C-alpha positions as CSV (number, residue, x, y, z in Angstrom):
1,M,-2.7,16.3,26.2
2,R,-6.2,15.7,25.5
3,R,-6.3,17.6,22.3
4,S,-3.3,15.4,21.3
5,L,-5.2,12.3,21.9
6,S,-8.5,13.7,20.1
7,K,-6.4,14.1,16.9
8,T,-4.5,10.9,17.1
9,S,-7.9,8.7,17.8
10,L,-9.2,10.7,14.7
11,A,-6.3,9.4,12.5
12,I,-6.3,6.2,13.9
13,L,-10.2,6.2,12.4
14,Y,-9.2,7.9,9.5
15,L,-6.4,5.0,9.1
16,L,-9.2,2.0,9.8
17,T,-12.1,4.0,7.4
18,A,-9.1,4.1,4.9
19,I,-8.5,0.2,5.1
20,V,-12.0,-1.1,4.8
21,L,-12.4,1.3,1.9
22,F,-9.2,-0.4,0.1
23,D,-10.5,-4.0,1.3
24,A,-14.0,-2.9,-0.5
25,M,-12.0,-1.9,-3.5
26,G,-10.3,-5.1,-3.6
27,L,-13.6,-6.8,-3.3
28,L,-14.4,-5.2,-6.4
29,I,-11.8,-6.0,-8.1
30,K,-12.0,-9.6,-7.0
31,R,-15.4,-9.6,-8.4
32,L,-14.5,-7.7,-11.4
33,S,-11.5,-9.7,-12.4
34,V,-13.6,-12.8,-13.9
35,A,-14.5,-10.7,-16.9
36,Y,-11.6,-7.9,-16.9
37,S,-7.8,-8.4,-17.0
38,A,-5.5,-6.8,-14.3
39,A,-4.4,-4.4,-16.7
40,E,-7.5,-3.2,-17.5
41,L,-8.7,-2.6,-13.9
42,S,-5.6,-0.8,-12.9
43,A,-6.1,1.5,-15.7
44,Y,-9.5,2.2,-14.4
45,R,-8.4,2.5,-10.9
46,N,-5.4,5.2,-11.8
47,I,-7.7,7.0,-13.8
48,F,-9.8,7.7,-10.7
49,G,-6.6,8.2,-8.8
50,L,-5.8,11.4,-10.3
51,I,-8.9,12.6,-8.5
52,P,-7.9,12.4,-5.3
53,A,-4.0,13.3,-6.1
54,G,-5.3,16.7,-7.7
55,L,-7.3,17.2,-4.4
56,V,-4.7,16.6,-2.2
57,L,-2.4,18.7,-3.7
58,W,-4.7,21.8,-4.3
59,G,-5.4,21.6,-0.8
60,S,-1.6,21.3,0.3
61,A,-0.8,24.9,1.8
62,E,2.9,24.0,1.7
63,W,2.3,24.0,-2.6
64,H,0.3,27.3,-2.6
65,H,2.8,29.0,-0.4
66,K,6.0,27.7,-2.5
67,G,4.3,29.4,-5.8
68,R,2.3,26.2,-6.9
69,I,5.4,25.1,-8.9
70,L,4.7,21.6,-10.7
71,R,8.1,21.0,-11.9
72,L,10.3,18.7,-10.1
73,R,14.0,18.8,-10.2
74,Q,14.1,14.7,-9.5
75,W,11.2,14.3,-12.0
76,R,13.1,11.0,-13.2
77,L,13.1,9.3,-10.1
78,A,9.2,10.6,-9.7
79,L,8.1,8.9,-13.0
80,L,10.3,5.7,-11.8
81,R,8.0,5.7,-8.9
82,G,5.2,5.7,-11.1
83,V,6.1,2.8,-13.4
84,I,7.1,0.8,-9.8
85,L,3.3,1.5,-8.6
86,T,1.8,-0.1,-11.6
87,G,3.8,-2.9,-11.4
88,A,2.6,-3.1,-7.7
89,Q,-0.7,-2.6,-8.5
90,L,-1.1,-5.0,-11.5
91,S,0.3,-8.1,-9.3
92,F,-1.6,-7.4,-6.6
93,Y,-4.7,-7.0,-8.6
94,M,-3.7,-10.7,-10.5
95,S,-3.4,-12.3,-7.3
96,L,-7.1,-11.2,-6.1
97,G,-8.4,-13.0,-9.0
98,L,-6.5,-16.4,-8.5
99,L,-5.7,-16.5,-4.5
100,T,-8.2,-15.9,-1.4
101,F,-9.0,-12.5,-0.6
102,A,-7.3,-12.8,2.7
103,T,-4.0,-14.4,1.3
104,A,-3.0,-11.8,-1.2
105,S,-4.0,-9.0,1.2
106,T,-2.1,-10.9,3.9
107,I,1.1,-11.2,2.2
108,T,1.5,-7.2,1.0
109,Y,2.0,-6.7,4.7
110,A,5.3,-7.6,3.8
111,N,6.0,-4.0,2.5
112,A,7.1,-3.2,6.1
113,L,9.9,-5.7,5.8
114,F,11.1,-5.0,2.6
115,L,11.3,-1.3,3.5
116,V,13.8,-1.9,6.2
117,A,15.6,-4.0,3.7
118,L,15.4,-1.6,1.3
119,A,16.5,1.4,3.1
120,V,19.9,-0.3,3.9
121,P,21.5,0.0,0.2
122,L,19.0,2.9,-1.2
123,L,18.7,5.3,2.1
124,G,22.3,4.2,4.0
125,E,20.5,3.5,6.8
126,K,22.3,1.2,9.5
127,V,19.7,-1.7,10.6
128,G,20.4,-3.3,14.0
129,L,20.3,-6.7,15.1
130,M,16.7,-6.3,16.3
131,R,15.1,-5.1,13.1
132,W,17.3,-7.9,10.8
133,G,15.3,-10.2,13.3
134,A,12.2,-9.1,13.0
135,V,12.8,-8.8,9.3
136,I,13.7,-12.4,9.2
137,I,10.6,-13.5,11.8
138,G,8.3,-11.6,9.4
139,F,10.0,-13.3,6.0
140,I,9.3,-16.7,7.8
141,G,5.6,-15.7,7.9
142,V,5.9,-15.2,4.6
143,I,6.8,-18.3,3.6
144,L,4.7,-20.3,5.8
145,I,1.7,-18.4,3.8
146,V,3.6,-18.7,0.4
147,G,3.8,-22.7,1.1
148,P,7.0,-23.2,-1.2
149,G,7.7,-27.2,-1.3
150,R,3.9,-27.7,-0.4
151,D,1.5,-29.7,-2.8
152,T,-0.6,-26.1,-2.6
153,F,1.8,-24.1,-3.5
154,S,0.9,-21.9,-6.2
155,N,3.1,-19.5,-8.3
156,A,-0.1,-16.9,-7.7
157,A,1.4,-16.5,-4.3
158,L,4.3,-14.7,-5.5
159,L,2.0,-12.0,-7.2
160,P,1.3,-10.3,-4.0
161,L,4.9,-10.6,-2.7
162,F,5.9,-8.9,-5.5
163,A,3.4,-6.2,-5.1
164,A,4.8,-6.0,-1.2
165,F,8.3,-5.4,-2.9
166,C,6.9,-2.8,-5.2
167,Y,5.0,-1.1,-2.4
168,A,7.9,-0.9,0.0
169,L,10.2,0.3,-3.3
170,V,7.6,3.1,-4.0
171,G,7.7,4.3,-0.1
172,V,11.7,4.1,0.0
173,T,12.1,6.1,-3.2
174,A,9.8,8.8,-1.7
175,R,12.1,9.6,1.1
176,M,14.6,10.0,-1.8
177,M,12.8,12.7,-2.8
178,D,14.1,16.4,-2.2
179,D,12.5,17.5,1.2
180,A,11.3,20.7,-0.3
181,V,8.9,19.0,-2.4
182,P,5.3,18.8,-1.6
183,T,4.4,15.3,-0.9
184,A,0.8,15.7,-2.7
185,L,3.2,16.6,-5.8
186,I,5.0,13.7,-5.5
187,N,1.6,12.0,-5.3
188,L,0.1,13.3,-8.2
189,Y,3.2,12.2,-10.5
190,S,3.3,8.8,-9.5
191,S,-0.4,8.8,-10.2
192,T,-0.5,10.4,-13.7
193,V,2.7,8.2,-14.6
194,A,0.7,4.9,-13.4
195,A,-2.2,6.0,-15.1
196,V,-0.5,6.3,-18.5
197,A,1.5,3.1,-18.0
198,A,-1.5,0.9,-17.0
199,F,-3.3,2.2,-20.2
200,L,-0.5,1.3,-22.6
201,L,0.2,-2.1,-21.0
202,V,-4.0,-3.0,-22.0
203,P,-3.0,-3.5,-25.4
204,L,-0.1,-5.5,-24.8
205,L,-1.6,-7.9,-22.4
206,G,-5.1,-8.6,-24.8
207,G,-6.5,-5.6,-25.2
208,F,-9.8,-3.7,-23.7
209,T,-12.8,-5.8,-22.9
210,T,-16.3,-4.8,-24.1
211,L,-18.3,-3.8,-21.2
212,Q,-20.1,-7.0,-20.0
213,K,-22.9,-5.6,-18.2
214,T,-24.3,-2.3,-17.6
215,S,-23.8,-2.9,-13.9
216,D,-19.9,-3.4,-14.7
217,L,-19.7,0.1,-14.5
218,I,-21.2,0.6,-11.5
219,W,-18.6,-1.9,-9.8
220,I,-15.7,-0.1,-11.6
221,A,-17.2,3.2,-10.6
222,G,-17.4,2.1,-7.1
223,M,-13.8,0.7,-7.2
224,G,-12.3,4.1,-7.9
225,A,-14.3,5.7,-5.5
226,F,-13.2,3.5,-3.0
227,G,-10.0,3.7,-3.8
228,G,-9.9,7.3,-4.4
229,T,-11.4,8.2,-1.1
230,A,-9.2,5.7,0.9
231,V,-5.6,7.4,-0.4
232,L,-7.6,10.8,0.6
233,L,-8.2,9.3,4.3
234,L,-4.8,7.5,4.5
235,I,-3.1,10.9,3.6
236,T,-5.2,13.0,6.1
237,A,-4.3,10.2,8.9
238,Y,-0.5,10.4,8.6
239,R,-0.7,14.2,8.0
240,T,-2.6,13.9,11.7
241,A,-0.3,12.0,13.6
242,D,2.8,10.4,14.0
243,Q,3.3,7.4,12.0
244,S,4.6,5.2,14.9
245,D,1.4,5.9,16.3
246,L,-0.9,4.7,13.3
247,A,1.3,2.0,11.8
248,P,0.3,-0.9,14.5
249,F,-3.3,-0.2,13.6
250,S,-2.6,-1.1,9.9
251,Y,-2.5,-4.8,10.7
252,F,-6.1,-4.7,11.6
253,G,-6.3,-5.0,7.7
254,I,-5.4,-8.7,8.1
255,P,-8.6,-9.8,10.4
256,I,-10.6,-7.2,7.9
257,A,-9.6,-9.0,5.1
258,F,-10.4,-12.4,6.4
259,F,-13.9,-11.6,7.8
260,L,-14.5,-9.6,4.6
261,G,-13.5,-12.6,2.1
262,W,-15.3,-14.8,4.4
263,L,-19.1,-12.7,4.1
264,F,-18.8,-11.9,0.6
265,Y,-16.6,-15.2,-1.1
266,G,-17.0,-18.2,1.9
267,E,-13.4,-17.8,2.1
268,A,-11.4,-19.1,5.2
269,P,-7.8,-19.6,4.4
270,W,-7.0,-20.8,8.3
271,A,-4.6,-23.2,7.1
272,E,-2.7,-21.0,4.5
273,L,-2.8,-17.8,6.7
274,F,-2.0,-18.9,10.1
275,P,0.7,-19.0,12.0
276,G,2.4,-17.1,9.0
277,A,0.1,-14.3,9.1
278,L,0.9,-13.8,13.3
279,L,4.7,-14.1,12.5
280,I,4.3,-11.1,10.0
281,V,2.4,-9.2,12.0
282,A,5.1,-9.7,15.1
283,G,8.0,-8.7,12.6
284,G,6.0,-5.9,11.8
285,L,5.2,-4.4,15.3
286,I,8.9,-5.1,16.6
287,I,10.0,-2.9,13.5
288,I,7.8,0.0,14.7
289,W,8.7,-0.7,18.1
290,R,12.5,-0.6,17.6
291,E,12.0,2.8,15.3
292,R,9.9,4.3,18.0
293,Q,12.3,3.5,20.5
294,L,15.2,5.0,18.6
295,R,13.5,8.1,17.5
296,Q,12.8,8.8,20.8
297,A,16.7,8.2,22.0
298,Q,17.3,11.0,19.2
299,T,14.8,13.4,20.4
300,T,16.0,13.1,23.9
301,T,19.8,13.7,22.8
302,S,18.8,16.6,20.4
303,S,17.1,18.0,23.5
304,A,20.1,17.4,25.9
305,T,22.5,19.2,23.3
């Protein structure tokens, strides 16, 4: 028991560190978005993203055991995931340049709500009244933050919402892949496609910008390093402990984003975020709690039989 608790605690530490690094990446994207387009930053980010994806695959015992196979039977689905990931990144990076940092980050937490909704048509899952109720609660929170009908409403608020939908779609389609395919190989396919797609989009959206300052190269490298390291830590965390144990801690990202936005950009969007952010968290936690209950019930039933 003590050993299991220690592993879970370590996984939580990995997760929280990943959240901070993702936020650090977002802060740099917000800084760089003044001079560079979201497409350019997405392209640079994905190039660095290939490094952790390759490292995770090479370190996968499962992949080595199965003969280091690189071909996928569902390669079309794997490529589609990369395209969807590109759309998610592009939308989110654009929103960081237009919205307060905490607002853009918080809206993306709606991905947990989209995951439940998308699991019904794509995975054939049955979702009960409690989880649908949680989805409704969460979306009310999203509406309060996005603020349609308010004088302060901006179409830019729809960008992180679309990013959340795309991130959820990436998650659901991962569950549609064959169980025998190593997760690391799926991630490598997605990262490669996202890198290629982002570079193809740049000329269509204005082309690459000449490096404005030498220091920008450092910020771009830092952006990639933070994002790449965060991906490695996130994958390690979810391999070390159950998702149901870690998911509640992911919502610490909301106050962390709020604090970092205030610290580095002087932003304190209390009126924009509350009480909407609380409803998003409440909806997500109810979904996590209910899924954990159902999983425990299935385990009990299996043990009894």
